VOROKE-620419 format. One line per 2 residues: their letters; for each residue x, y, z negated of N, C-alpha, C. Coordinates in steps of 0.02 Angstrom, whole numbers. Atoms other than C-alpha are relative to their C-alpha. Layout:
BEGIN
A> X,Y,Z,X,Y,Z,X,Y,Z; ...
This chain:
BEGIN
MR> -53,11,49,-613,-1239,1014,63,-24,35; -63,20,-29,-430,-1256,1059,47,-20,-54
TI> -52,22,49,-289,-1346,970,67,22,24; -66,-25,-19,-121,-1263,969,49,-57,3
TT> -48,54,-7,15,-1378,1030,65,17,-33; -66,-11,30,186,-1401,957,42,46,42
VA> -41,-42,-44,266,-1323,1109,-23,72,-3; 26,-69,1,150,-1172,1105,20,35,-64
LA> -19,-31,63,184,-1141,922,73,17,-1; -71,-14,-1,370,-1154,950,14,62,41
LL> -9,-60,-41,359,-1025,1089,-24,62,-36; 27,-56,38,254,-914,978,50,24,-52
LC> -48,-19,52,381,-918,838,63,30,31; -59,-27,-32,525,-888,958,-12,71,23
AA> 15,-68,-23,439,-737,1033,-4,49,-57; 5,-45,57,399,-665,863,68,14,-30
SA> -68,-9,26,577,-694,805,39,49,42; -37,-45,-44,644,-604,957,-21,72,-11
RS> 23,-68,11,536,-454,917,21,28,-66; -19,-26,66,591,-444,735,67,35,4
QT> -59,-43,-4,726,-317,698,62,-36,-24; -57,37,26,839,-429,597,-25,-66,-26
GN> 19,64,28,840,-604,528,59,-34,-32; -54,38,31,938,-726,423,26,-52,49
PP> -26,52,-45,1055,-834,530,-4,-67,-33; 1,66,30,1038,-1020,506,68,-16,-30
AP> -63,17,32,1169,-1078,384,-13,-53,-53; 9,51,52,1191,-1229,272,4,32,-69
TP> 1,-27,67,1148,-1188,93,-11,-57,-49; 5,54,48,1154,-1290,-66,-72,-17,-17
SP> 65,21,24,1004,-1391,-123,-9,26,-70; 11,-24,69,919,-1336,-285,37,-44,-49
TP> -38,36,51,1034,-1386,-427,0,40,-64; -3,-38,62,1038,-1341,-610,63,42,-4
AA> -59,-42,10,1154,-1199,-654,46,-31,-52; -47,24,51,1310,-1239,-751,-19,28,-68
AT> 19,-22,67,1275,-1231,-936,50,51,-26; -44,-50,29,1343,-1076,-1020,-24,15,-70
AT> 18,-12,70,1347,-1049,-1207,-25,71,-9; 18,-70,6,1337,-860,-1190,2,32,69
PK> 0,-33,-66,1285,-761,-1036,58,49,6; -55,-47,-12,1424,-659,-958,-24,71,-15
PV> 19,-69,15,1421,-480,-1024,-8,41,65; 12,-44,-58,1352,-351,-902,42,63,-10
PT> -42,-60,8,1474,-208,-869,-42,62,-12; 38,-60,19,1418,-42,-941,-13,45,60
WL> 8,-44,-58,1441,44,-773,-61,-18,42; 55,21,-44,1301,-58,-691,-63,41,-13
DR> 60,-39,15,1158,28,-782,8,73,21; -12,-70,-18,1237,198,-754,-6,10,76
RV> 2,-5,-73,1257,167,-567,-71,-11,27; 69,13,-22,1081,95,-547,-43,61,-14
RA> 40,-59,17,1004,243,-638,16,59,46; -19,-55,-45,1101,365,-529,-33,-9,68
EV> 33,13,-64,1033,281,-372,-76,13,-5; 72,-7,9,855,278,-440,-20,73,-7
EG> 16,-71,10,859,461,-491,-2,38,66; 0,-33,-65,893,509,-311,-54,-23,46
FN> 53,28,-42,742,413,-246,-66,33,-16; 65,-33,9,573,496,-220,-54,-54,-8
GN> 47,54,16,468,362,-304,21,-35,-63; -15,38,60,471,234,-443,30,-68,18
VY> -38,61,-15,587,83,-450,-1,-46,-60; 2,52,52,571,-79,-549,41,-59,25
LY> -50,49,-23,706,-213,-544,18,-49,-55; -27,50,45,761,-375,-624,46,-45,40
AK> -49,43,-35,913,-481,-578,33,-46,-51; -34,48,43,1003,-634,-646,48,-41,41
NL> -47,47,-31,1158,-732,-600,-16,-70,-28; 22,66,23,1099,-913,-608,58,-44,-21
DT> -59,40,19,1276,-978,-633,30,23,-66; -31,-26,61,1333,-864,-775,-52,19,-53
GA> 52,-22,47,1167,-814,-854,-4,75,-9; 1,-73,7,1209,-629,-840,-63,28,33
EY> 62,-28,-27,1051,-526,-813,-3,76,-11; 7,-72,5,1000,-346,-787,-73,18,16
SH> 68,-22,-11,832,-258,-797,-5,75,-1; 19,-71,0,770,-86,-751,-75,1,12
GG> 73,5,-6,584,-89,-788,-23,-67,25; 15,66,-27,585,-274,-751,-61,-34,-27
DE> 61,30,29,436,-313,-863,-62,42,14; 56,-44,-17,324,-178,-789,-43,-33,53
PV> 43,26,-53,171,-241,-694,3,44,63; -7,-37,-62,189,-192,-511,-46,-30,54
RT> 34,25,-59,95,-206,-347,47,-47,38; -43,48,-33,158,-355,-250,7,11,75
AS> 5,4,-73,107,-321,-70,11,-74,19; -4,68,-25,160,-477,27,45,-47,-40
TI> -39,48,39,279,-548,-103,-44,-49,-38; 46,47,33,125,-628,-183,-10,-63,43
KV> 7,58,-44,128,-746,-33,45,-58,-24; -41,53,30,265,-841,-126,-45,-44,-45
AV> 45,38,44,131,-892,-253,-49,-42,41; 45,37,-44,13,-943,-112,36,-61,29
MV> -41,56,-25,152,-1051,-38,6,-54,-52; -8,49,53,179,-1136,-206,-63,-41,-8
EA> 62,37,7,-4,-1182,-219,-11,-48,58; 8,44,-57,-5,-1254,-43,44,-62,-6
FA> -45,56,7,148,-1362,-73,-21,-46,-57; 21,40,57,84,-1418,-242,-62,-41,16
RV> 62,35,-17,-88,-1463,-174,14,-60,45; -18,56,-44,-10,-1571,-38,36,-55,-40
AE> -36,49,40,108,-1654,-162,-46,-40,-45; 49,34,43,-41,-1697,-273,-50,-42,38
GR> 46,39,-41,-135,-1774,-127,-69,31,7; 65,-34,-4,-275,-1645,-136,-7,42,63
AK> 1,-31,-67,-232,-1574,35,51,-36,42; -48,29,-46,-139,-1630,189,28,55,44
WS> -30,-50,-45,-18,-1532,297,-36,0,68; 36,3,-64,-123,-1590,445,-70,29,-3
DE> 66,-32,6,-282,-1508,377,-6,57,50; 7,-51,-52,-350,-1398,517,-35,62,-27
LV> 28,-65,17,-382,-1214,485,-21,34,66; 28,-28,-62,-489,-1118,611,4,76,-2
LG> -5,-73,-6,-454,-940,668,-68,29,19; 64,-33,-14,-607,-828,664,-3,68,-34
KP> 8,-68,25,-671,-657,616,9,7,-76; -6,-9,73,-681,-687,426,72,2,-26
VR> -69,3,25,-493,-715,413,46,50,35; -43,-44,-39,-428,-589,538,21,62,-39
YG> -24,-64,27,-319,-446,478,63,19,37; -58,-25,-38,-191,-338,568,61,7,-43
GS> -63,-8,35,-22,-280,512,49,-52,24; -53,47,-20,115,-411,509,-29,-65,26
GV> 20,65,-26,104,-573,606,-24,4,71; 21,6,-70,38,-633,773,-69,-30,8
LN> 63,35,-10,-121,-734,742,-58,46,13; 55,-46,-12,-232,-580,742,-7,17,74
EL> 2,-14,-72,-189,-562,928,-27,-59,40; 20,60,-36,-247,-738,972,-76,-9,-2
TD> 71,9,-13,-417,-809,1018,-35,-37,-56; 42,36,48,-555,-861,898,-7,-73,20
GL> 7,71,-12,-572,-1048,880,65,-38,0; -65,33,3,-386,-1082,875,5,-42,-64
RL> -7,45,57,-352,-1231,762,74,-8,-16; -70,0,22,-193,-1230,661,8,-45,-60
PL> -11,41,60,-125,-1361,541,20,44,-59; -18,-37,60,-105,-1302,362,75,14,-3
RD> -72,-9,4,83,-1327,375,22,59,44; -20,-54,-45,98,-1209,524,-24,68,-25
AV> 25,-63,27,-11,-1077,441,45,25,-57; -45,-19,55,101,-1080,285,67,25,28
TL> -63,-21,-31,255,-1067,397,-5,71,27; 10,-68,-26,186,-913,485,-8,51,-56
MM> 9,-44,57,135,-838,318,67,21,-31; -63,-14,34,313,-849,251,53,27,48
ML> -51,-23,-46,422,-825,406,-15,68,28; 20,-63,-32,324,-682,485,-46,41,-45
SD> 46,-34,45,218,-630,335,-67,11,34; 61,-7,-39,68,-661,448,-61,6,-46
NT> 57,-13,44,-83,-585,362,-60,-44,16; 55,43,-19,-211,-684,461,13,-72,-22
AT> -18,68,24,-119,-847,425,-9,-5,-75; 8,-1,73,-118,-799,241,-74,-8,-19
NM> 71,5,14,-307,-776,242,-28,-69,17; 21,68,-17,-330,-944,329,19,-48,-55
VL> -24,44,55,-226,-1028,193,-42,12,-63; 38,-17,60,-319,-936,55,-72,-25,4
EH> 67,28,-8,-488,-988,126,-1,-74,-15; -5,73,11,-429,-1168,115,14,-15,-73
LT> -23,15,68,-351,-1157,-59,-41,36,-54; 34,-49,43,-447,-1012,-144,51,40,-42
TD> -43,-44,39,-370,-866,-237,4,-21,-73; 0,21,70,-422,-933,-407,48,-59,-10
AV> -45,57,6,-325,-1094,-374,73,23,-3; -68,-28,2,-167,-992,-340,15,26,-70
NE> -11,-29,66,-188,-900,-505,5,-54,-54; -4,55,48,-219,-1061,-601,68,-34,4
RM> -66,31,-8,-58,-1131,-529,53,43,-34; -49,-44,32,40,-978,-585,-5,-4,-76
QS> 9,7,72,-35,-994,-759,31,-65,-25; -28,65,20,16,-1177,-766,76,1,-1
LG> -73,-8,0,195,-1122,-729,24,49,-53; -18,-46,54,190,-1002,-876,8,72,24
LT> -4,-68,-27,179,-847,-765,-67,35,-11; 63,-29,22,47,-741,-848,-16,66,35
QT> 11,-64,-34,68,-582,-746,-8,-6,76; 0,9,-73,79,-653,-570,-69,-24,23
RI> 68,15,-19,-95,-649,-495,-16,29,70; 27,-25,-63,-175,-633,-323,-72,22,-13
MR> 65,-29,15,-332,-526,-321,-53,-17,53; 47,9,-55,-410,-562,-150,38,-22,62
KV> -33,10,-64,-376,-604,31,29,67,24; -29,-60,-28,-274,-481,132,-55,40,35
GG> 52,-42,-30,-389,-336,177,-66,-2,-35; 63,4,37,-529,-391,61,-35,-67,9
GG> 36,63,0,-646,-535,24,36,-53,-40; -30,55,37,-617,-695,-72,30,21,-67
ES> -27,-25,63,-593,-603,-236,7,-56,-52; -10,45,57,-520,-702,-380,-35,29,-61
RE> 29,-26,62,-588,-687,-556,41,59,-25; -43,-56,21,-438,-577,-596,-12,61,44
GK> 11,-56,-46,-473,-471,-442,-64,39,-13; 64,-33,15,-647,-430,-505,5,46,-61
LE> -9,-43,59,-578,-346,-661,19,70,22; -12,-70,-19,-580,-157,-648,73,19,-12
SN> -69,-18,17,-408,-147,-729,50,-24,52; -45,27,-51,-334,-245,-583,-10,30,69
KR> 14,-28,-66,-409,-145,-440,59,40,27; -55,-43,-22,-257,-30,-435,58,-39,32
FG> -56,40,-26,-143,-175,-387,-12,-23,72; 13,20,-69,-229,-212,-222,3,-76,8
LG> -3,71,-16,-178,-384,-156,23,-42,-59; -26,41,54,-79,-443,-306,39,40,-51
RT> -37,-30,56,9,-407,-470,53,-49,-23; -52,41,31,171,-470,-545,45,46,-40
TP> -55,-41,25,326,-409,-636,63,-24,35; -62,24,-30,501,-414,-563,29,-60,-35
RE> -28,56,37,555,-532,-701,-37,-65,17; 37,61,-16,414,-656,-665,13,-24,71
MA> -12,22,-69,442,-656,-478,69,-30,7; -67,28,0,627,-685,-505,1,-68,-35
AL> 3,64,37,587,-823,-631,-29,-55,43; 30,50,-44,479,-912,-501,53,-28,48
LE> -53,23,-45,625,-918,-379,55,-37,-37; -50,36,39,745,-968,-516,-22,-71,-14
RM> 25,67,13,635,-1116,-559,1,-43,63; -7,37,-63,631,-1166,-375,73,-22,8
ER> -70,16,-9,820,-1158,-369,23,-55,-48; -17,53,47,828,-1271,-522,-41,-64,14
GE> 38,59,-18,707,-1393,-439,-59,-14,-46; 52,9,51,570,-1364,-568,-70,17,23
VV> 66,-17,-24,424,-1309,-459,-26,-58,42; 30,61,-28,320,-1464,-415,49,-58,-8
SP> -51,53,4,477,-1572,-391,63,28,31; -61,-24,-33,659,-1551,-339,-5,1,76
AV> 6,2,-73,618,-1604,-161,-45,55,26; 47,-53,-22,470,-1485,-146,31,69,-11
SK> -34,-64,12,569,-1343,-225,49,15,56; -48,-10,-55,703,-1369,-92,-36,19,64
EM> 38,-16,-60,573,-1367,47,-23,72,0; 25,-69,4,502,-1202,-14,58,49,9
LD> -58,-44,-9,674,-1123,-28,24,0,72; -20,3,-70,717,-1184,146,-45,44,43
LL> 46,-43,-37,562,-1093,210,16,74,-14; -18,-68,17,611,-934,117,65,22,35
KR> -63,-16,-35,782,-944,200,-10,19,73; 13,-14,-70,698,-923,369,-43,63,10
EQ> 39,-62,-9,608,-758,336,30,44,54; -22,-46,-53,617,-638,483,-7,73,-24
GT> 6,-71,17,648,-451,466,21,17,-70; -25,-13,68,753,-441,308,37,67,-1
NG> -28,-67,-4,781,-254,298,18,31,-68; -10,-29,66,793,-230,110,61,-27,-36
IW> -55,24,41,898,-323,-17,50,-39,42; -57,34,-32,1068,-383,45,-3,5,76
RG> 6,-5,-72,1033,-319,220,69,-1,35; -67,2,-29,1221,-300,248,35,-67,-8
QW> -30,65,13,1256,-477,188,-28,-53,48; 33,44,-48,1195,-557,348,36,-66,11
RV> -37,63,-7,1332,-689,347,-11,-48,-59; 7,38,62,1286,-749,172,-71,-30,-4
PK> 67,30,5,1141,-873,150,-41,32,-55; 46,-26,51,990,-806,58,-71,-22,15
AT> 71,18,-5,809,-851,25,-40,59,-24; 32,-64,17,694,-699,26,-73,2,22
KS> 68,-19,-22,517,-632,38,-7,74,-12; 9,-73,5,476,-450,71,-74,18,3
GA> 68,-27,-3,319,-344,57,3,74,14; 0,-71,-18,268,-174,120,-71,27,2
LD> 60,-41,-6,130,-44,103,23,70,18; -20,-68,-19,128,138,156,47,31,-51
AL> -39,-32,53,199,193,-12,45,-48,-38; -35,52,39,286,32,-64,42,-44,44
RS> -39,55,-27,424,-89,-20,20,-45,-59; -19,47,53,459,-246,-121,39,-57,31
NV> -42,56,-22,586,-387,-107,12,-46,-59; -23,48,49,624,-546,-201,43,-51,37
GI> -42,48,-36,763,-667,-159,57,-27,-43; -61,28,28,913,-773,-203,54,4,53
IY> -57,1,-45,1083,-745,-124,49,-53,-25; -46,55,17,1206,-890,-118,70,25,18
HP> -64,-32,-16,1367,-792,-128,58,-48,-17; -52,51,12,1521,-904,-109,49,18,-56
QR> -46,-20,53,1626,-802,-231,-36,24,-63; 32,-33,57,1500,-712,-343,-55,-42,-32
GR> 50,44,30,1375,-852,-372,-70,9,29; 70,-4,-20,1188,-877,-351,-34,55,-41
IV> 31,-57,34,1099,-715,-393,-71,9,24; 70,-12,-16,911,-692,-399,-16,73,-16
LA> 16,-71,8,841,-516,-379,-71,12,23; 66,-24,-20,666,-442,-376,-2,75,-12
VT> 2,-72,6,642,-257,-343,-62,27,37; 58,-34,-30,490,-147,-308,13,75,-1
CD> -3,-72,-6,497,32,-246,-70,24,20; 70,-20,-12,326,116,-257,-7,76,-7
DM> 18,-71,7,242,287,-252,41,46,44; -33,-44,-47,337,353,-103,-50,50,28
PA> 48,-52,-18,259,517,-45,-28,-4,71; 22,2,-70,245,478,141,20,-67,31
PE> -17,64,-33,239,320,248,56,9,51; -51,2,-52,387,275,357,12,-73,18
WT> -3,70,-19,374,112,451,59,-12,47; -61,13,-37,554,94,507,46,-44,-43
PD> -47,40,39,696,-23,456,40,41,-50; -39,-43,44,781,127,377,-45,41,-47
NP> 41,-30,52,638,171,261,43,12,-62; -42,-16,58,715,256,107,1,-56,-52
AH> 1,55,48,660,110,-2,43,-58,23; -44,52,-25,746,-16,111,73,16,-13
LL> -70,-20,9,907,82,103,19,-1,-74; -13,3,72,894,100,-86,7,-72,-24
MS> -3,70,22,859,-85,-110,65,-33,24; -64,27,-24,1010,-126,-3,57,21,-45
RL> -54,-23,43,1123,-17,-109,-4,-31,-70; 8,30,66,1051,-83,-271,21,-74,0
SE> -18,71,-2,1073,-263,-215,75,-11,3; -73,5,-1,1257,-232,-180,29,15,-70
LI> -20,-14,68,1277,-155,-353,-10,-61,-45; 15,59,40,1195,-309,-427,51,-55,12
ID> -52,50,-14,1319,-424,-339,64,18,-37; -62,-21,33,1465,-321,-406,-6,-4,-76
GL> 7,-3,73,1393,-305,-581,-13,-67,-32; 18,64,29,1325,-480,-608,40,-59,28
GK> -37,55,-32,1441,-581,-496,53,-29,-45; -51,35,40,1563,-707,-566,67,35,7
């Protein structure tokens, strides 16, 4: 058994960051604060729906989107209440359960998780390349899960927390559609995951509106506590490889989580635009006919264009 040192983990994260194609630059961003009260949400311009539909019609797949300006209340939906596959965006829910469990005193960030065959899974991340027996604190596993979308780290966290506990937490927050079905790659099925009707969702299910609502509640300081909400948003601000929503807005602070499968790309995030306001956006592009694992995947490019339209249409 080996214990990873602070220095080794720092080197690991630096190396992974250097390999990622893009990333959010460190930038000071506001702490979670309530939005200014507005009697009536700002009207959404009629051109926004027309422009979004034109973009979607040119895409070979299905697109589901929900967005809201947290300062003005203006919102827009294109299939935003449709249940969708989450891919790795469900890791936001896993993160919430970890932070909540620690805040409640039912877990500690120093709890040791052990790397071994039952939790290994390839794809994104670095832990699958390391040696069995590696011991990692819960806090570091959650950091790898969110910054690098590390699948093995996610399974280590889920083994510690359980998938059912994640779902119970989402239910307690009033999110009835956001559910994790199993560990990444299989095993650890939740009660929801055992239902035949949920098999088609794979790792997780949500709706764009619910995923955006979860981030909105964090921004308002309503998930666990204001301090914990801020910690979670700070972690989301450090995601590596942000190739989808707001990919051209690299100078503007944002908190994001992305997900990917052969036929799917998904993104959820908040942008802190200095002129247009705080805008939360969740978008899923699914049913693409062929895999393309490049930064310029058609769904990434579409999500980038849609996110710019959302800024123009919902911005202050």
